[in-house]
C-alpha positions as CSV (number, residue, x, y, z in Angstrom):
1,M,0.0,0.0,0.0
2,A,2.8,2.4,0.9
3,E,4.6,1.7,-2.3
4,N,1.4,2.4,-4.3
5,E,0.8,5.7,-2.5
6,A,4.5,6.7,-3.0
7,G,4.2,5.8,-6.7
8,S,1.1,7.9,-7.2
9,E,2.6,11.1,-5.9
10,K,3.6,13.5,-8.7
11,T,7.2,14.1,-7.7
12,E,9.1,13.6,-11.0
13,Q,9.9,16.3,-13.5
14,P,8.0,16.0,-16.8
15,T,9.8,14.1,-19.4
16,P,10.6,15.6,-22.9
17,K,7.8,13.4,-24.3
18,R,5.3,14.8,-21.8
19,L,6.4,18.4,-22.5
20,S,6.1,17.8,-26.3
21,E,2.6,16.4,-25.9
22,A,1.5,19.3,-23.8
23,K,3.0,21.7,-26.3
24,E,1.0,20.0,-29.1
25,K,-2.1,20.5,-27.1
26,G,-1.4,24.2,-26.6
27,Q,-0.5,23.8,-22.9
28,I,2.4,26.3,-22.7
29,P,3.4,28.9,-20.2
30,R,2.4,32.3,-21.4
31,S,1.9,35.7,-19.8
32,I,-0.6,38.0,-21.5
33,D,0.8,40.8,-19.3
34,L,4.2,40.4,-20.8
35,N,3.0,41.0,-24.3
36,G,1.0,44.0,-23.2
37,A,3.8,45.6,-21.2
38,I,6.4,45.2,-23.9
39,I,4.1,46.5,-26.6
40,L,3.1,49.5,-24.4
41,L,6.7,50.3,-23.6
42,T,7.7,50.1,-27.2
43,S,4.8,52.3,-28.4
44,L,5.6,55.0,-25.9
45,C,9.4,54.9,-26.7
46,M,8.6,55.2,-30.4
47,L,6.3,58.2,-29.6
48,W,9.0,59.7,-27.5
49,V,11.6,59.3,-30.3
50,F,9.5,59.9,-33.4
51,G,6.5,61.7,-31.9
52,G,7.7,65.1,-33.0
53,G,7.9,64.2,-36.7
54,M,4.6,62.3,-36.6
55,K,2.9,65.3,-35.0
56,N,4.2,67.7,-37.6
57,R,2.9,65.5,-40.4
58,L,-0.5,65.1,-38.8
59,V,-0.8,68.9,-38.2
60,H,0.1,69.5,-41.8
61,F,-2.4,66.9,-43.0
62,T,-5.2,68.3,-40.7
63,R,-4.6,71.9,-42.0
64,E,-4.8,70.6,-45.6
65,C,-8.1,68.9,-44.7
66,F,-9.6,72.0,-43.1
67,N,-8.6,74.1,-46.2
68,Y,-11.1,72.1,-48.2
69,I,-14.0,72.5,-45.7
70,T,-15.3,75.6,-47.6
71,H,-14.9,74.0,-51.0
72,T,-16.3,70.5,-50.6
73,H,-17.8,67.9,-48.3
74,I,-15.1,65.7,-46.8
75,S,-15.9,62.0,-46.8
76,L,-14.1,58.7,-47.2
77,E,-15.3,58.4,-50.8
78,W,-14.0,61.8,-51.6
79,L,-10.6,61.1,-50.0
80,L,-10.3,57.8,-52.0
81,A,-11.4,59.4,-55.3
82,E,-9.8,62.8,-55.2
83,N,-6.9,62.7,-52.8
84,P,-5.1,59.3,-52.7
85,Q,-1.9,61.1,-51.7
86,W,-3.4,61.9,-48.4
87,I,-4.0,58.2,-47.8
88,K,-0.4,57.7,-48.7
89,V,0.6,60.3,-46.0
90,I,-1.5,58.6,-43.4
91,M,0.0,55.2,-44.2
92,M,3.5,56.6,-44.1
93,I,2.8,57.9,-40.6
94,V,0.9,54.9,-39.2
95,A,2.3,51.9,-41.1
96,P,5.9,51.8,-39.7
97,F,4.4,52.2,-36.2
98,M,2.0,49.3,-36.7
99,L,4.6,47.1,-38.5
100,V,7.0,47.4,-35.6
101,L,4.3,46.5,-33.1
102,M,3.2,43.5,-35.2
103,I,6.7,42.1,-35.4
104,L,7.3,42.7,-31.7
105,T,4.0,40.9,-30.8
106,L,5.1,37.9,-32.9
107,A,8.6,38.0,-31.4
108,V,7.4,38.1,-27.8
109,S,4.9,35.2,-28.5
110,I,7.7,33.1,-30.0
111,F,10.0,33.9,-27.1
112,Q,7.4,32.7,-24.6
113,S,6.2,29.5,-26.3
114,G,8.4,29.0,-29.4
115,L,7.0,28.2,-32.8
116,I,4.0,25.9,-32.5
117,W,2.0,24.5,-35.4
118,T,-0.9,22.5,-34.0
119,L,-4.6,22.3,-34.5
120,K,-5.3,19.9,-31.6
121,P,-7.1,22.5,-29.5
122,L,-9.5,23.1,-32.4
123,T,-9.8,19.5,-33.7
124,E,-9.9,17.8,-30.3
125,P,-11.8,20.2,-28.0
126,D,-12.4,19.2,-24.4
127,F,-16.3,19.3,-24.3
128,S,-16.2,18.3,-20.6
129,K,-15.3,21.9,-19.8
130,F,-18.6,23.0,-21.2
131,I,-20.8,20.1,-20.2
132,N,-19.7,19.8,-16.6
133,P,-19.4,23.1,-14.8
134,F,-18.2,21.8,-11.5
135,P,-14.5,21.5,-12.4
136,G,-14.7,25.2,-13.4
137,I,-16.2,26.1,-10.1
138,V,-13.5,24.2,-8.2
139,K,-10.8,26.0,-10.2
140,I,-12.0,29.3,-8.7
141,F,-10.3,28.3,-5.5
142,K,-7.1,27.1,-7.1
143,R,-3.7,28.6,-6.3
144,D,-3.3,30.1,-9.8
145,N,-6.4,32.2,-9.5
146,W,-5.3,33.6,-6.2
147,V,-1.9,34.4,-7.6
148,R,-3.6,36.2,-10.6
149,L,-5.8,38.2,-8.1
150,L,-2.7,39.2,-6.1
151,M,-0.9,40.1,-9.3
152,S,-3.8,42.3,-10.4
153,I,-3.9,44.1,-7.1
154,G,-0.2,44.6,-7.1
155,K,-0.4,46.0,-10.7
156,L,-3.0,48.5,-9.7
157,M,-1.0,49.5,-6.6
158,L,2.2,49.8,-8.6
159,I,0.6,52.0,-11.3
160,A,-0.9,54.2,-8.6
161,I,2.5,54.6,-6.9
162,V,4.2,55.4,-10.2
163,A,1.5,57.9,-11.2
164,Y,1.7,59.7,-7.8
165,W,5.5,59.8,-8.0
166,V,5.6,61.3,-11.6
167,I,2.8,63.8,-11.0
168,S,4.4,64.9,-7.7
169,A,7.7,65.4,-9.3
170,N,6.1,67.6,-12.0
171,M,3.5,69.4,-9.8
172,D,5.3,72.8,-10.0
173,L,5.3,72.6,-13.8
174,L,1.7,71.5,-13.9
175,T,0.5,74.4,-11.9
176,T,1.9,76.9,-14.4
177,L,0.1,75.4,-17.4
178,S,-2.8,77.9,-17.1
179,F,-0.4,80.7,-17.8
180,L,1.1,79.3,-20.9
181,E,0.1,79.2,-24.6
182,F,-1.6,76.3,-26.2
183,D,1.4,74.9,-28.0
184,S,3.5,75.0,-24.7
185,I,0.7,73.3,-22.8
186,M,0.4,70.5,-25.4
187,S,4.2,70.1,-25.5
188,I,4.6,69.9,-21.7
189,S,1.5,67.7,-21.3
190,S,2.8,65.3,-23.9
191,E,6.3,65.0,-22.3
192,I,4.8,64.4,-18.9
193,S,2.3,61.9,-20.3
194,I,5.0,59.9,-22.2
195,D,7.3,60.0,-19.1
196,L,4.4,58.7,-16.9
197,G,3.5,56.0,-19.5
198,I,7.1,54.7,-19.9
199,K,7.6,54.4,-16.1
200,M,4.2,52.7,-15.8
201,A,5.1,50.3,-18.6
202,L,8.5,49.5,-17.0
203,A,6.7,48.7,-13.7
204,M,4.2,46.5,-15.6
205,L,7.1,44.8,-17.4
206,V,8.7,43.8,-14.1
207,L,5.4,42.3,-12.9
208,A,4.9,40.6,-16.2
209,I,8.3,39.0,-16.0
210,I,7.5,37.7,-12.6
211,D,4.1,36.4,-13.9
212,F,5.8,34.6,-16.8
213,Q,8.3,32.9,-14.5
214,Y,5.4,31.8,-12.3
215,Q,3.5,30.5,-15.3
216,K,6.5,28.4,-16.2
217,F,6.7,27.1,-12.7
218,S,2.9,26.4,-12.5
219,M,2.9,24.6,-15.9
220,T,5.9,22.4,-14.7
221,E,4.0,21.5,-11.5
222,Q,0.9,20.6,-13.5
223,L,2.9,18.3,-15.9
224,K,4.8,16.6,-13.1
225,M,4.6,12.8,-13.3
226,T,4.4,9.9,-10.8
227,K,7.2,7.4,-10.6
228,D,4.8,4.8,-12.2
229,E,4.1,7.1,-15.1
230,V,7.8,7.6,-15.8
231,K,8.3,3.8,-15.7
232,E,5.4,3.2,-18.0
233,E,6.6,5.9,-20.5
234,T,10.2,4.5,-20.4
235,K,8.8,1.0,-20.9
236,A,6.7,2.2,-23.9
237,M,9.6,4.0,-25.5
238,E,12.5,1.5,-24.8
239,G,10.6,-1.7,-24.2
240,D,10.2,-3.9,-21.2
241,P,13.4,-3.8,-18.9
242,K,13.4,-7.6,-18.7
243,V,13.3,-7.9,-22.5
244,R,16.2,-5.3,-22.7
245,Q,18.2,-7.2,-20.1
246,R,17.6,-10.5,-22.0
247,R,18.6,-8.8,-25.3
248,R,21.8,-7.4,-23.7
249,S,22.7,-10.8,-22.3
250,I,22.3,-12.4,-25.7
251,Q,24.4,-9.7,-27.3
252,M,27.2,-10.2,-24.7
253,R,27.1,-14.0,-25.2
254,L,27.4,-13.6,-29.0
255,A,30.3,-11.1,-28.5
256,R,32.1,-13.5,-26.2
257,E,31.6,-16.4,-28.7
258,R,33.1,-14.2,-31.5
259,M,35.9,-13.2,-29.3
260,M,36.7,-16.8,-28.4
261,K,36.6,-17.8,-32.0
262,N,39.2,-15.1,-32.7
263,V,41.6,-16.7,-30.1
264,S,42.2,-19.7,-32.3
265,E,43.4,-17.3,-35.1
266,A,45.7,-15.2,-32.8
267,D,49.5,-15.1,-33.1
268,V,50.1,-15.1,-29.4
269,V,48.4,-14.9,-26.0
270,V,50.1,-12.8,-23.4
271,T,49.2,-13.9,-19.8
272,N,49.6,-12.6,-16.2
273,P,49.8,-15.8,-15.9
274,V,46.6,-16.6,-13.9
275,E,44.5,-13.4,-13.7
276,L,44.7,-11.9,-17.2
277,A,45.0,-13.1,-20.8
278,V,45.3,-11.0,-24.0
279,A,45.3,-12.5,-27.5
280,L,47.2,-10.6,-30.2
281,K,47.1,-10.9,-34.0
282,Y,49.4,-9.1,-36.5
283,D,48.5,-8.9,-40.2
284,G,50.7,-6.4,-42.0
285,E,48.4,-6.3,-45.0
286,V,45.4,-5.1,-42.8
287,N,47.0,-3.1,-40.0
288,D,50.3,-1.5,-39.3
289,S,50.2,-2.6,-35.7
290,P,49.1,-5.8,-33.8
291,V,45.4,-5.9,-32.8
292,V,43.9,-7.2,-29.6
293,V,41.4,-9.9,-30.8
294,A,40.4,-11.1,-27.3
295,K,41.0,-10.4,-23.6
296,G,39.7,-11.5,-20.3
297,A,40.2,-11.8,-16.6
298,R,40.1,-14.8,-14.3
299,L,37.6,-17.4,-15.7
300,M,37.6,-15.7,-19.1
301,A,41.4,-15.6,-19.1
302,A,41.4,-19.4,-18.3
303,R,39.0,-20.0,-21.2
304,I,41.2,-18.0,-23.6
305,K,44.3,-19.9,-22.6
306,E,42.4,-23.2,-22.9
307,I,41.4,-22.3,-26.5
308,A,44.9,-21.1,-27.3
309,Y,46.5,-24.4,-26.1
310,A,43.9,-26.4,-28.1
311,S,44.6,-24.4,-31.2
312,S,48.4,-24.4,-30.8
313,V,48.6,-20.7,-30.3
314,P,51.7,-19.7,-28.3
315,V,51.0,-18.6,-24.7
316,V,53.7,-16.2,-23.3
317,E,53.8,-15.2,-19.7
318,H,54.7,-11.5,-19.3
319,K,53.0,-9.9,-16.3
320,P,53.7,-6.1,-17.0
321,M,52.8,-6.4,-20.7
322,A,49.6,-8.4,-20.0
323,R,48.5,-5.8,-17.5
324,A,49.3,-2.9,-19.8
325,L,47.5,-4.4,-22.8
326,Y,44.4,-5.4,-20.7
327,E,44.0,-1.9,-19.3
328,A,45.0,0.2,-22.4
329,V,43.5,-1.6,-25.3
330,E,39.9,-2.8,-26.1
331,V,39.0,-5.8,-28.2
332,G,39.3,-4.9,-31.9
333,E,41.7,-2.0,-31.3
334,V,45.4,-1.7,-32.4
335,I,48.0,-1.4,-29.6
336,P,49.3,2.1,-28.8
337,E,52.7,3.2,-29.9
338,R,54.1,3.1,-26.4
339,L,53.7,-0.7,-26.3
340,Y,55.2,-1.4,-29.7
341,K,58.7,-2.3,-28.4
342,G,57.4,-4.8,-25.8
343,V,54.9,-6.4,-28.1
344,A,57.6,-6.6,-30.9
345,E,59.9,-8.5,-28.5
346,I,57.2,-11.0,-27.7
347,L,56.3,-11.5,-31.4
348,A,60.0,-11.9,-32.2
349,Y,60.3,-14.5,-29.4
350,V,57.3,-16.4,-30.7
351,W,58.6,-16.2,-34.3
352,E,62.0,-17.6,-33.2
353,A,60.4,-20.3,-31.2
354,N,58.3,-21.3,-34.2
355,Q,61.4,-21.4,-36.4
356,R,63.2,-23.6,-33.9
357,R,60.2,-25.9,-33.7
358,K,60.0,-26.2,-37.5
359,K,63.8,-27.0,-37.7
360,A,63.5,-29.6,-34.9
361,A,60.5,-31.1,-36.7
362,S,62.4,-31.3,-40.0
């Protein structure tokens, strides 16, 4: 019972497969406030930088429009028919502004969730949300909703504080507006408004970043998995662990059989003499250096020596060289250059012994 309860607790981080499936369903961490704060801040900064030129163009355009008030009736049809250049002026003023905002909106969305091409939320809607209202009622009391409520309250308080701070700092200037000309009033009011807006947008951006980080944390918590779910997913992706273990054991057995078969074709077996055995083969047409065709320790070493004796492969006792070859070279690899001299001496000894044996036999 205790094991079942422990296995049912969502304590494991979501796997890449779980995250990918959630992304396909549209379940991604996203903060709407982050989009709004960045777009608002960018808009105000663009107005601060390019607002003067935009204002001059709009003033000129407005004066041109009012010049025609006594001559004709201004309407959209008249503008399209008689004055297409005015539409061009409006587009030149507004289009760059809107284009930057569109690109920025897309960039912020990609930053938050990446590029997602999925129709699952549309093709596989969850009708239970509409049929059964009780889960929605329960969600009212969830932690996420309380966090959003606190974030909204904090946003209002922060905006109020920033507004009070900016207006207080410019109170002396504001009290003199009634004594100034209209152009000066508009200029000062615009500067204070943009300054206030930028500082509010910066404050909202800080809160939005916090909200985005919380959304990522909340989504990770929702997608957490139990130990049993991780095991089932691993089993589904990689197969049953018992089957994998059986497969590995078969592969190891086949590898050992191939290795033992290579012992009978070796030129020499270097031993420790009891603990280790390393079989070497040298074929100058294939490799420039001798190759380790088999190696083993203890029982495996005894089996290698047994096959070597049965196949009339020379067995040479050389403790330092056997240890060096066993530790430095894997089966199928050529020996390193630092072992050339020692292996060459052993092969030379074996070659001389074979020559003496052939002479004695003749």
